[in-house]
N, C-alpha and C positions, 0 to 999 in steps of 0.2 A: 694726751692726745687734743686736749683742747687750751688754745691762750687765749686770753682776752687782752683790751683794750690797749694801756700803755705800754705792757711788756712787749706787744707785737711790735710798734712803732720804734720803741728804744731798740728793739734786735735789728730794724734795718739801719737805724743810726750806729749803732756801735756794733758790727758783725763778729767782731774778737772779745768776746767777754773771756776773762781769766777766772774759770772755776777751778775749785778745788782740786779737780781730777787732772786739769791739763796745763796748770800755769809752768811746769818744770820739765824740763826733757824727761826726766826719770817716770814724773807721772803720766807724761803720754804715752811714754813704753808701759807702764803698767796698764793704762787705760786699753790699748790695743790687746795687750795679752789676755786682759778680762774679756773683751770681745770674741777672742779668737776661742778662748777655752770654752766660753759659752756656745758658740754657735756647734764646736763638736761634741760638747754635752747635750744640747739639743736635738742635735742630728743622731746621736747615738742613743739617747733615752727612748726616744720616740719611734727611731727605726725598730729596735728591740721590742719595743710595745706594740707594733704593728705586725710585727713577724710573730709575737706570740698569740694575738688575738686571731690573725689569717690562719695562721699554720695550725691551731689546737681546737679542736671540735669541740673541748668544751666550752671556749670562748664565743661559739658562733651563736651568739642569744643577744637581746636586746640591749644588754649592759654592756656587753663586747662592741656592739657596733657602736655607741654612744664613746666607749672609749676609745674606739678607733678613730673617730669624728674627731674627738678634742687631740689625739697624736696627730692628724692631719693639720689643725689649725698651728698648733705648736710648732710642728716642721716648717709651715709656711714663714714662720718668724725668725727661727735659725736659716734658712735660704734666703730670703728676701731682705727681710727688716734690719737683721744685726750686720750682714755683710757688706750693705752700703754705708753704715756708720764705719766700719774697719776700714772701706776705702777712702772716705772722705778724710780720716782721721791718718793714715798713713800717707796720704797726699799733703797732708798738711805739715808731715813731719819731714818728709824728704825733699818736697818741693819749696819749703818754709811759707806757702800759701796754701790757702782752704782753695777747691776747684770752683771755679768761676760762678757755678751754678748754686753753689751753698749761701750767695751774698744776695741771692734774687730770689722771691716769691713765683709760684707758678704763672703768676697774671703777668710777670715782666719778661717772658722767656717762651721761645716756640715748643719747648719740650723740658720739662724738669722731673726728674728721675721720683720726687714726691709724689707728683701725681697719681704715681703705682704705688708707691711702698708705702706712703700716708695711709690711704684706704686699706692695703693688707694689713697694716698692723692694727689698725680700727676695728676691720672686720673678723680679724682673727680672735681678737679680745672680745669682741661681741659673741661670736660662735664660742668660744671656752665658758663664757656666762652661761649662755643659752644651754649648752650642753651640760654644764653641772647643774643645772636647774632641772633638766630632764632626767640626769641621773638621780638627781633627789627625789623625784616626783616615783620615778620606775621604783626605788627601794622602798619610798614609804607605802607604796601599793604593796609590795611584798610582805613590808613588816606590819602594817595596819589590817591588810585586806588578805590574808594568803591564800583563801579558797579562791579568790576571783583572779589572781596574779596572772595565771595560764592564760585563761579568755580575755583578760583585759591588756594586757602586754603583750604584744604579737611582735614578730620580728619587720612584718609590711607596716604596720603603724610606726615602727619607729624607725624605720628609713624613711618614710614618708616627712616624718617630724624632724629629722635630722636634714633632710633638704630643702623643707621650709626654714629652719634656723640659718641654714647658710645663705640662701637668698633674701632671707628678712634681714642678716646681719651685715652684709656687704650693699644691700639697698640702705641701709642706715649710715653706714660709712660713706657714700657717697653722697648722701642726701645734700651735705653743707654746699658741696659745689653745683649740686643741679638744680636747688631751691634758691640760692643766693649767690647773686654775682660778685657781691662783697667778699666773701670766704675763700680764702688761697691755701695753698699747703707751701711751706718753708723748710728748710734744715736750719734748726733751731741750734744757735751756738751755746745755749745753755744746757739743754738735755741731751744734744748730740743725737737728735733724733728727727725726723720729718712729723711735725706739727702742723695742725690747723691754724690758721691765722689771718687776721684781718689783710684785705688786698691794697688797693692803693687809695683810698680814703683816710681821712684822720681821727673820724669817729666811729664808735661802734655804732652801728643801725641797731633798731629795735627789732627787725625782721632775720636779721644772722644773728643775733644772741638769742632770740627764741628758737631756732633752728638747732643752735650748738647746744642749748639746753637739754633737747632729747639725748645727748649722749648720759649724762649723769642720771638723768630721769629713768632711761632705761636702764643702767648700770645698778643702782640702788634698788629699783623695784625688784627687778631679778635677784640681786643680792639678798635683799631684805628678806624677800619670799622664800628663798632657798635656805636662810638660817632658820626661820620660823619653822619650816617642813622639816629642817634636821633635827631642831630640839622636841617637836612632838613625836617623830621616828625613834630618838632615843632614849625620850623619856617612856614611851611604850617599851622599848627593848630592855629598859631597866625593869620596868612591872615584870616582863617574862621571865628575867632572869631570877628575881625573887619567886615566882609563880613555880619553876622550874623543881625546885627541891621537892615542892610538896606534892606535884603530880608524879615525882618520882617515886616517894616514899608510900605515896598511895597507889601505885603502879595503873593511874589514872592515864591512857591514852587518849589523845585529842588532836585532831587535824586542822583546829583552827589556829594552830598557834606558827611563827614564822620559823623555820629551819635554820640550822645553824648556819649554815653558808649564806641565806639571807641576811641574819644578822651581822656577820662578819662584812658582806658586801656595803650595808648600809653605816655600820662604823667608818671603811674605808671612803665612802664618799662623804660622810661626815668631816673627816680628815682632809680630802680634795677641798671641802668648802670651806674649811678654817686656812687652809694655805691660801688659797685665790683671795680671800677677803683681806687676809693679812698684807699680799702682796699689791691689792688694788686700793687697800687704804690711803699711801700716801697721795696716789693720784688724787683721791676725794680730797684730801686735804688741800693738795696744790690748787686745785679748781677753786676752794672756797677762798683760799689766801688771794687769789688772782680777782674774785668777784669784789674782794675787800680793798683792791688796788695793789697788794703787796706783789713784789718781783719774783723773791726766792731764787734766783738762779740757780744757787748749788744745790738747793734743794728740789727744784725741779729735775736734776741730773738723778739725782739718789731715786727720785718717786719712777721715772720711767724707765730705769734700769732694774729695779726691783720688780717691776713689773713683768719685765720682758725675763728672767731668770725663773720667773714662774713656769715659763716652758718647758723646763728641764727638772721640775720636781716629781711632776706625776710618776713617771717610771719609779723614783725612788720610794711613792708613798706606796706604789703596788706592790713594790719587793717588800717591804717592810710588814706591811697590812694583809698582803693575801699569799698564803703559801703556795698555792697552786702554780700562780703567776712566777712565783720567785723559782718553782722547781721547771716550769717548761723555759723559763729564760735560761738558766743554768745550763739545760741542757740544749737550748740553743746554741750558747756561747762556750759551752764544753763538750763537743762531741765526742773528742777521744776519750773522756772520762766516761760517756756514756756509753761506747763500745766497749769498753773495757768492762764496766758493769754488767754489761749483757751478756758476755764472755763468760765471767764468772759465775 
C-alpha cells in the first residue's frame, strides 16, 4: 500500500516495468487467470461464510459478528480491488497498451480509479487486522476469564466495536490524501495494484513521510499485540489441557475453566493470526526495503498479491478448524444430500 521516494518517481519515468509475471504473453495470461481465480475464490468463500453466520443461529454471537465483518472486508477486495487489476491487464494484452489512467497519478487527471480502489484496499486491510485483533481479545477473555465472558462480551458491544473499526480503518486509509497535498494514488506497474505515491514534487516531504508512517505503525502495533495475546491464550489452554486429566481422575467439577468450544475457537483465531501475519510480512519487508532505497519491483508484486490472497484463506481455516462451521457449510452447499438424510 505504501511506496517511497525514488521508487515513485521512477515509476512515472518508466511506466512499463518488465516484471517476472508479465514479461511474456504466457506470463501475462497466467497472471490474469490467477487474478480471475482469486476473485471467484474470494467471492465464493466469503459468501459461504456470510451465509453460514447469518443463516445459523449458533453463529449469532459476538464471534460470529466479527467473522461476518471480516468476510465483508475480504469480499470488498474481491469485488473492487482485484477486478480493476484484471481490467488493466486484459486491456494491456488486447490493446497492447495500458489504459491511459495507469500512466498518471490521481493528481494529474480529473478522475482516477485508484482514488476509490486504493483506499478500499487499504481500509479493508486495516479492518481485517482490527477484526482479528478483536477476535483475539474476545477469545482470550473466554479462555482466561470464562466466568466473565457473558457479562463482558455482548453482541451490542461487539457491534459498536465493529462499526468503530470500519470508521477508523477507512479514516486512516484516506488520511494521506486528506492531510497532505503531496500524496497521490497511482496504478503501480510493479505491484499491478493501486498504491499510495508521491505527487508532483521530486523530494519526499517530511510531513507526507510522517503521515504514511501511520500505516506500518498501526499494522505492526495491532499485529504484534495480537500475536502476544494469542501466545498468552494458547499457553493458558496448554495448562488447562495438562490439568484436565487430573480434574477428570479426581472427579472435581469446576466452572472456572474454559469450555471445549472456547478452546477450539481460540485455536482457530490463533491460526487466523498466523495466516494473516504470514501474508502481511512481505509487505512489511517491502516497506523497510523502500526506506533503505531498494526498488524491489518483482518483490513488490509478490508482496501485494500474497496479501490479496489472504482474502480467501479464512473460509478454508474455518472449514478445517471448526467442525460446526464445516457441517453448516456442507448442508448449505449440498441441500439434496441434506434432504436425503432427513428422509432416511
